[in-house]
C-alpha positions as CSV (number, residue, x, y, z in Angstrom):
1,X,116.7,92.4,95.4
2,X,115.4,90.7,92.2
3,X,113.9,93.2,89.9
4,X,111.9,92.2,86.9
5,X,111.6,95.6,85.3
6,X,111.6,99.4,85.9
7,X,109.7,101.5,83.5
8,X,108.0,104.9,83.2
9,X,104.2,104.6,82.0
10,X,100.7,105.6,82.6
11,X,98.9,104.1,85.6
12,X,96.3,101.8,84.1
13,X,94.3,100.7,87.1
14,X,92.6,102.1,90.3
15,X,92.1,105.6,91.6
16,X,95.2,107.0,90.0
17,X,94.3,105.8,86.4
18,X,96.0,108.0,83.9
19,X,98.7,109.4,86.2
20,X,102.3,109.1,84.8
21,X,104.2,106.8,87.1
22,X,107.4,105.0,87.5
23,X,106.8,101.2,88.0
24,X,109.2,99.1,90.0
25,X,108.4,95.5,89.5
26,X,109.9,93.0,91.9
27,X,110.2,89.4,90.9
28,X,108.8,86.6,93.1
29,X,105.4,85.8,94.5
30,X,103.9,83.8,97.2
31,X,100.8,83.1,95.1
32,X,100.2,81.5,91.7
33,X,97.1,82.9,90.1
34,X,95.8,81.0,87.1
35,X,95.3,84.2,85.1
36,X,98.4,86.0,86.2
37,X,99.4,88.7,83.6
38,X,103.0,88.9,84.8
39,X,104.2,85.2,84.9
40,X,107.7,86.4,84.5
41,X,107.4,87.8,88.1
42,X,105.5,85.0,89.6
43,X,105.3,81.6,87.9
44,X,108.6,81.9,86.4
45,X,110.4,84.8,88.3
46,X,113.2,86.3,86.3
47,X,115.1,89.6,86.5
48,X,118.4,91.1,87.7
49,X,119.7,91.6,91.2
50,X,119.6,95.4,92.0
51,X,120.6,97.3,95.0
52,X,118.3,99.9,96.6
53,X,120.5,102.8,95.8
54,X,120.7,101.8,92.1
55,X,116.9,101.5,91.9
56,X,116.3,104.8,93.7
57,X,118.7,106.5,91.2
58,X,116.8,105.0,88.2
59,X,113.5,106.3,89.7
60,X,115.1,109.6,90.1
61,X,116.2,109.7,86.5
62,X,112.6,110.2,85.4
63,X,112.6,113.8,86.3
64,X,108.9,114.5,85.5
65,X,107.6,111.6,87.6
66,X,106.0,112.3,91.0
67,X,104.3,108.9,91.4
68,X,106.0,105.6,92.0
69,X,104.3,102.2,92.0
70,X,106.0,99.2,93.8
71,X,104.5,96.1,92.3
72,X,105.3,92.6,91.4
73,X,104.8,89.6,91.7
74,X,104.3,90.4,95.4
75,X,106.6,93.3,96.3
76,X,106.0,92.7,100.1
77,X,108.1,89.5,100.0
78,X,111.2,91.3,98.6
79,X,113.7,91.4,101.4
80,X,114.7,95.1,100.9
81,X,111.2,96.5,100.1
82,X,111.1,98.7,103.2
83,X,114.5,100.2,102.5
84,X,113.4,100.8,98.9
85,X,110.1,102.5,99.9
86,X,112.0,104.7,102.3
87,X,114.6,105.7,99.7
88,X,111.7,106.6,97.2
89,X,110.0,108.5,99.9
90,X,113.1,110.7,100.5
91,X,112.7,111.8,96.9
92,X,109.3,113.3,97.9
93,X,107.4,110.9,95.6
94,X,103.9,109.5,96.1
95,X,104.2,105.7,96.7
96,X,101.5,103.2,95.6
97,X,102.1,99.6,96.7
98,X,100.3,96.9,94.7
99,X,99.9,93.9,96.9
100,X,97.6,90.9,97.4
101,X,97.6,91.9,101.1
102,X,99.0,88.6,102.3
103,X,102.0,90.3,104.1
104,X,101.6,92.9,106.9
105,X,102.9,96.4,106.0
106,X,105.3,96.6,109.0
107,X,105.4,100.3,108.9
108,X,106.5,100.6,105.3
109,X,106.4,104.0,103.6
110,X,103.2,104.1,101.5
111,X,100.7,106.8,100.3
112,X,98.2,104.4,98.8
113,X,97.9,100.8,99.6
114,X,96.4,99.1,96.5
115,X,95.0,95.9,97.9
116,X,94.1,93.1,95.6
117,X,92.9,90.0,97.6
118,X,92.5,87.1,95.3
119,X,89.2,85.4,94.8
120,X,88.4,81.7,94.1
121,X,88.7,82.4,90.4
122,X,92.5,82.9,90.8
123,X,93.2,79.3,92.0
124,X,95.5,77.3,89.6
125,X,94.4,74.1,88.1
126,X,94.4,71.3,90.8
127,X,95.6,68.6,88.5
128,X,98.4,70.5,86.9
129,X,99.5,72.4,90.0
130,X,98.2,70.6,93.0
131,X,100.8,71.6,95.4
132,X,100.6,75.2,94.4
133,X,96.9,75.2,94.5
134,X,97.0,74.1,98.2
135,X,99.5,76.8,99.1
136,X,97.6,79.4,97.0
137,X,94.3,78.7,98.6
138,X,95.9,78.7,102.2
139,X,97.5,82.0,101.5
140,X,95.3,84.2,99.3
141,X,92.9,85.6,102.0
142,X,94.5,87.0,105.2
143,X,91.8,89.2,106.9
144,X,94.2,90.1,109.7
145,X,96.8,91.3,107.3
146,X,94.2,93.3,105.3
147,X,93.0,95.0,108.5
148,X,96.6,96.1,109.3
149,X,96.7,97.7,105.9
150,X,93.4,99.5,105.9
151,X,93.7,100.6,109.6
152,X,97.0,102.4,108.9
153,X,97.1,103.5,105.3
154,X,94.9,105.2,102.6
155,X,93.7,102.3,100.6
156,X,91.8,101.1,97.7
157,X,90.5,97.5,96.9
158,X,90.9,96.1,93.5
159,X,89.2,92.8,92.8
160,X,89.6,90.8,89.6
161,X,86.2,89.6,88.6
162,X,85.5,86.9,86.0
163,X,81.8,86.2,86.6
164,X,79.0,87.8,88.5
165,X,79.1,85.3,91.3
166,X,82.6,86.7,92.2
167,X,80.9,89.7,93.7
168,X,79.0,87.7,96.2
169,X,82.4,86.1,97.3
170,X,84.1,89.5,97.7
171,X,81.3,91.0,99.7
172,X,81.6,88.1,102.1
173,X,85.4,88.8,102.4
174,X,84.8,92.5,103.0
175,X,82.1,91.8,105.6
176,X,84.6,89.5,107.4
177,X,86.9,92.4,108.0
178,X,84.4,94.1,110.4
179,X,85.2,97.4,109.1
180,X,83.2,100.2,107.4
181,X,84.4,100.0,103.8
182,X,83.1,102.8,101.6
183,X,81.7,101.4,98.3
184,X,83.8,104.0,96.3
185,X,86.9,102.3,97.7
186,X,86.0,99.0,96.1
187,X,87.1,98.8,92.4
188,X,85.9,95.8,90.2
189,X,88.2,95.0,87.3
190,X,87.2,92.6,84.5
191,X,89.6,89.5,84.3
192,X,91.2,89.9,81.0
193,X,94.6,90.2,79.3
194,X,93.1,91.1,75.9
195,X,91.1,94.0,74.8
196,X,88.5,91.8,73.3
197,X,88.0,89.9,76.5
198,X,88.0,92.9,78.7
199,X,85.3,94.6,76.6
200,X,83.2,91.4,76.6
201,X,83.0,91.6,80.4
202,X,82.8,95.3,80.7
203,X,79.2,95.7,80.0
204,X,77.7,93.3,82.6
205,X,80.4,94.3,85.2
206,X,79.6,98.0,84.7
207,X,75.9,97.4,85.2
208,X,76.7,95.4,88.3
209,X,78.7,98.2,89.8
210,X,75.8,100.5,89.2
211,X,73.5,98.2,91.1
212,X,76.0,97.5,94.0
213,X,77.5,101.0,94.2
214,X,81.1,99.8,93.5
215,X,83.5,101.5,91.1
216,X,84.1,99.9,87.8
217,X,87.8,99.8,87.0
218,X,88.9,99.5,83.4
219,X,92.5,98.6,82.5
220,X,93.8,101.6,80.6
221,X,97.2,100.1,79.9
222,X,95.6,97.2,77.9
223,X,93.6,99.8,75.9
224,X,96.7,101.9,75.2
225,X,99.4,99.3,74.8
226,X,98.1,95.8,74.9
227,X,99.3,93.2,77.3
228,X,103.0,93.6,77.2
229,X,106.0,94.3,79.4
230,X,107.1,97.9,80.2
231,X,103.6,99.4,80.1
């Protein structure tokens, strides 16, 4: 499978923020978000072909780690992702899968499904990327797939929010699932790849979370390291 990077860092997003974790980033994505912060795993996928055994061995080399994050790109389109998850699970590790929830789980080993359905704010520019915009818009929201995840796994929702109107959109999406989604399982992250931009949106987004009952989700890795690889 094509692997962009494997690194040991601090989880910067979601319910497990602050937890030391090994990140395995697959390369390749079925979406093309305009604000993607890992273009080397999506817009321009790069990396090295790695076998499952070699990846598991590298994870195991981080002796103090008990949490592993399978991320991308979109890890669920990697051909051997089920075998990789099974191999990591045999180590006794906690597995988080970071996914846009456009591909059904299919029984994959997973302790936390970190679901990040994409909002309208993610669409690439129509003039510059017309074909990808059509594919992106047709793919980014798959309610049947989302239900398959939340009906079978512990989960969290992480939505990337750029403007207050985005919250109205995500509430319509959640309502369309016809499931009781606890508000504390919905985390709202400011769309930003710089500390300055993140902080500029943190104030109004935090206040909005207070009013609606959602969790505000800062991006700790940007605070600690900036927007760079291996963090």
